[in-house]
N, C-alpha and C positions, 0 to 999 in steps of 0.2 A: 406753656407758662406754669410756674410753681407759685401758689399762693402761700405767703408766709404770715403766720400768726405768732407774733413775738412782741410783748409790750415794749414800747419805745422808752428809752431812758438809760441812764448809766447803771451798770451792775458789774460785779467782778466776773460773772460767767460770760463766755463768748456768745455772741448772738447767733441766731440760725443762719444769717447771711455769711457767717464765717465758713460755711461749707463751700462757698465759691462756685455755686452751680449757675448755669445760664438760665435766664428767664425768671429770676426770682422777683416777685412783686409783693411788697409789704402791704398787708391789709389794715394794720393798725396805725393809721396816720391821722393827723389833725384834720378836721375835728373828730375826736374819738366819740363813739356812741356813749350815751348815758342811758342805759337800759339795765334793769335790775334782774333780768332772767337770761339764761343762756339762749333760749329760743328767740327772744326779742333782740338780743344783742347780735346774734348771727344774722337775723333778717336785715340788719343795717349794713352788713358786710358782704352779702351774697355776690359772688363774682363768677358764676358759671361752674362747669363741672371739672375744673382743673384740680390736680392733686394739691393737698394742703399739707404744709410742714409746720408743726406747732411746737412750742417750747413750754414745758412745765404746766402751769395751770391753764394756759391757752389751749391745751389739748381738749379741755371740756368744750370750749367754743368751737374747736375744729369738728368735734363730733356733731354738735348742733348744726353746724354749717353743712356737713355731709348729709345730714338727715333731710335737708331742703332740696337735695339734688334728685332729679328724676331718674338718674342712673348711678351705678356704683361709682364711688369717688375715693381714690386711694388717699390714705392718711399716713403721715410719718410723724410720730410723736416722740420728742426727746425728753427723757426723764419726766414722763407725765405724772401728774398728781393733782387732786382737787384743791382748790382754795377752801379755807375753813372760815367759820365765823370769827375765830381768834385772829386770823389774818386780817379780816375786815376791821376788827376792833383795834388791832395794833396800828393799821394804816391810818385810821381815824385819829387815834391818840397821837400818832406822829405828826399829823397835820396840825392838831391843836398846839402841840409843843413848839411848833415853829413860830407861833404868834407871841411876841414879847408881852408879858403881863397878862396873858389870857387867863380868864377866870370864869367861873360858873360851870355847872354840870354839862357834860356833852349830851347829845341826843341818846336816849336809851337804846342800847344794842338789842334789847328784847324785841324791837320792832322788825328786826332783820328777816326772820323766816316768813312772817305772814305778809308783810307789806314792804317789799324792797323799794318800790318806786316812791312811796311816802317817806321812807327812811332817807333816800337820796335827796329828796326835796328839803327835808328838815335839816339834813347835814349841810346842804348848800347854804341855807339861811344862817345856820349857826356859824359856819366858817367865815362867811361874808361879814357877819356882825362882829366877830372877834377881830378880823383884820381891819375893818373900818375903825373900830374903837382904838386899836393900837396905833393906827396912823394919825387919827385925830389927837391922840395923846401927845404926839410929836408936833402938834401945831399945824398940821397940813389940812387943806381945805378940799371941797368936793372936786374942784377942777384938777386936782393932783391925784386924789386917792381912788377915783372911780375905776379907772382902768386896772391898776394893780390889785384892787380888791376882787374885781371880776375874774382876773387871770388866776389869782391864788385859789379862789373857791372852785373855779372850773377845773383847774389842774388836779386838785385832790379828789373832787367828786368823780372825775373821769376814771381815776385809778380805783376808787371804791366800787364804781359800777362794774369795772372789769373783774374785780375780785368776786363780786356778787354773782356775775354771770358765769363764773368758773367754779362755783362752789356746789357741793352736794352731789347726789346720785345722778347718773346719766341714764338715758334711755337704753334699754337692753337689746333692742332689735339691731341686727347687723346693718352697717352703713357702707360696707365695702371692705377691701383688703386694708389691713392696718399693720404698719411696722412700728414696733416699740423699741426705741434705741435707748439703752440704759447705761449710765456711767457705772463705775466700779462698785460703788456702795449704795446706789439708789435702789429702793425697794421696788419689786415687781407689782404693778398696779393692774394686772390683767383682770382682777375681779371687779374693778371699777369701770373698766372699758366695756363697750358693747360686745355682745356675743358675735360669733362669726369668725372669719378668717383673720387670725392674728399671728404674726411672726415677731418673736422677741430675740434681740441680740444684745449682748453685753460687751461694751468696749472697755479696754483696759486704760481708763482715763478717769481723772477726777471730774467732778461736775463742772468745774470752771472751764475745762478744756474740751468738753465733750463734742460740741459742734465743730470745733476746729481740728479734731483728730482725723487723720487720714482713714482710719478704719471706719469711722462713722460715715464719712463721705462715700467710701466704697460700698458699704451696706445700703446706703440710700440710693446710689446709682443702680445697683443691682436690683433692688426692689422696684424702682420706677421703670427700669427696662423690662422687667418681667411682667408687671401689670400692664404696661403699654402693649407689649406683645400679645398678651391674652385678650385685651380689649379689641385688637385688630385681627385676631385669628379667625 
């Protein structure tokens, strides 16, 4: 099996599953974890010592997942890069902007580094309050608004939790063989990734088509075949 870490939802870039490999199992499915650190987030996803293929910021969670394994765990990371506090702030602002007539200051982003769990709880309350007020302004009652309010708040807090879990520095100790697959213009993030065995390949593709590119698929298959051979040698 191949464990896939790729945040669900619409985006212009091809998903990891575009590789078309056998045995691909998405780990990020509903209900998504709501944890504010990479280690806690990975603990909710642990699924044995299988290889992990991760896209972009999910690469951070893949590293935390590999750290939980008792044995070396191969990682394939597509255009890896950490999430940032600015990413979290933009996602929060985007959620607020979806509520018609929303007003009042958002939860201070300064709470991010020190208390991510408290931040997530406060944001959940804030978004639920805004959504409830907007629906009540339309003349709707409790019997109608409870479910959409809960869904709206849960959806956005889940994404914010994912970004929080994927941000910041990673542990430096080796976790196993790592393949970094980069699109044409993506920066090399080897200094962010753990120390140890790292193979980097660059594919002549834009970011949107990276995981659907035949060269990316060939590199992944070669890497997985080699790591499997070595594990059983």
